[in-house]
N, C-alpha and C positions, 0 to 999 in steps of 0.2 A: 223500613226507611233506608234509603241508599246512604252509603257512607262516602260517596264520591262527590259530595258538595264542596269538598276542599281537596285540592291537589297541590303537592309540594314538589318543585323541580329546581334544579340548579340553574343559575345564570352566571354571567361573567364575574359577578362581584359577590355572590352569596346565594340566597334562596329566593325563588319566585313562588309566591303563594297565590294560586288561582282559586277564586271564590265564586260559588254559584250566586248569581244575582237575583234568582227567583225565590229563594227560600228565606225563611225568617233569620234575622241576624243571630239570634240566640242559638239556632241550630248550627250555623256556620261556626260560631265561637266554640261550641261543644265539640264539633268534629275536629277543629283545629287543635284543641287540647288533646284529644285522643291520638292524633297523628304525631304531635310533638312528643307526647309521652312515649310512644312506640319507638321513636327515633332518637330520643334524648341521649342515650348512652353512646351513640355514634357521633354526636356533635358536642361531646363534653368540652366545656370551656371554649367553644368556637366563637370567634369574633367575626360576625357576618353582617352584610347589608341585606335588608329585606325589601322585596318589591311585592306589592299587592296588585293583582290584575283582575279584570272582568267584572268588578263591582265598585261602584262609587261609595266611598266611605267618608263619613264625617270625621272631624278631628277626634271626637270622643270615641267613635267606633274604632278608629285606627289605634288609638291609645289602649283601648281594651284588648285588642288582638295582640299588641306588643306585650302587654302585661301577661296574657295567656302564655306567650312564648317564654318570657323570662321567668315566670312563676313556676312553670312545669318543665324547665330544662335549665342547663347552665350556659345556654347560648347568650353571648353578649351582643346585643343588637347595636351595631355601630351607628347605623343611620337607616332611614326608610327612603328608598329611591323612587322617583317618579318615572313613568314610562316614556316621557318625552325625551327626545335626543338632547335638548339643551340641559334639562335637569339631570339626565344620565351622565353627561360629561362633567357637570358640576359635582355630582356625588362620587363619580369615579375618582376625581382628584382628591376629594375628602377621604374616600375609603383608602386610597393608596397611602395617604399620609398616616391614617390611623393604623393600617396594617404594618407599615414600616415601624411605627412607634411601639405597637403593642404585640405584634406577632413575629416578625422576622427575626428579631433579636433573640427569641427563645428557641428558634430552630424547629418549632412545632408546626408551622404553617408554610405553605408555598403558594403564591398567587401567580397564575400565568399558565400558559399552555406549554407542555413539554413536547418538543418536536423530534422527528426521527434523528437518531444519533445522540440525543441528550440523555444524560444519566444523572439522577438525583439519589444520593445515598445519605441516610441519616441514622443516628444512633437510637432515636426514640420513635414513638408513633408519630404519624404525620397526617395532616389534612391538606389536600391539594385543592385549591379553588381554581379550577380550570380543567382542561382536557389533557389526556395522555394519548398522544398520537401513535400510530403504528411506527415501530422502530425506536421509540423512547422507552426508558426503563427507570423504575424506582426500586431501591433496595432499602428496607427498614428493618431494624431489630424488633420493632413493635408492630402495631396495626397500621394499615394504609386506608385512608378514607378519601375518595375522589368525589368532589362536588362538581361533577361534569361527566364527560364520556371517558371511559377507560378502554382504549383500543390498542395499547401497547403491552409491555411486559412489567409485571410487578413481583417482587420478592418480599413477602412479609415474614416476620419471625426469623430473620437472618441469624444464623447461629444455632438453629435447630428447635426453635420454639413453635410447636405445632398448635398451641392455643391461640396464636395470632389469627387475625381475620382481615379480609379485604372487603370494603364496601364501596359501591359506585352508584351514582344516580343513573348512569347508563353503562351496563356491564357488557362490553364487547372485547374482551382481552385476547391477545395473541397467545400469551402464556401467563400462568399464575404459579408461583411457588410459595408454599407456606411451610416453614421449617425445612424438612428434608423431602417433602412431598411435592411433586411437579405435575401439573396438568397442562398439556400442550394442545393447541388447536390442530385438528386434522387438516392436512393439505394446505397449510398456511392460511386457513380461514379462522375468523374469530370464533371464540367459544360463546356465541350468543345464546342466552337462555331463550325459551319459547316466546317469552315476551320481555322486552327490556324497557317498557314504558314507566315502570316503577323502580325504585331503588332495589338493588340485589346485594347479597352478601355471599362471599366465598369463605368456606371454613373447612377444617379437616375433621373427618369422622371415620374411625376405624381404618385409618391408613389411606383414605381417599379424600380428594377435594370435591366438595359439593357447592353448587351455585344455586341459591334459592332466593325467592322474593323476600325482601326484608319485612319481618313481621314480629309481633310481640312473642309469639310462640318460639320462633327461631332464636330471638334474643335470649329467652329463658333457657333454651336447650343447650346453647354453646357455653363454653367456659370463658367468660369475658375477662380481659386483663384489667 
């Protein structure tokens, strides 16, 4: 049985969960649980909006899926967003208010796109809800998680911590530095993995930076902070 009946992607405000509309709901629910468990350590205590796509859900089904997310991770689901533009604008305002109240004061989250020339420097691990454009840079003494496209430069484990890692839903960096290890893209091209449709993780192993698809095996192999 295929395990691609559920796909998880980043959107402007959190996570988009794409559900196969042709399979039984219980199958969808089980596969969502498996994928949330795999990624749970990388969204620890994240406060996100959730969007369900491609399948009509009853209120009870939506509630069951939200319970799967909250019961098998520490994600705090702030709201469930509708796909319509009107509803999206409504929930964007709501999400902005919640993030300002719950996230920005802690310094652990940043919501928005970092554009060329912008620098974000933090003392702790950070989750960025947005894209990192070419020419933008993030420096963190902990881990860096990008719920969006990483196309700029990131420095995780600033100060020499090679156990730090970088996760992005779309991994296309110009440069990654973890601890004292640097990986640069050749000829000013992005270090795109063979496929970037799924989340990827960058980590240090034996003095080199590796970029691999995010999986349960990778999570178990690296030394998580």
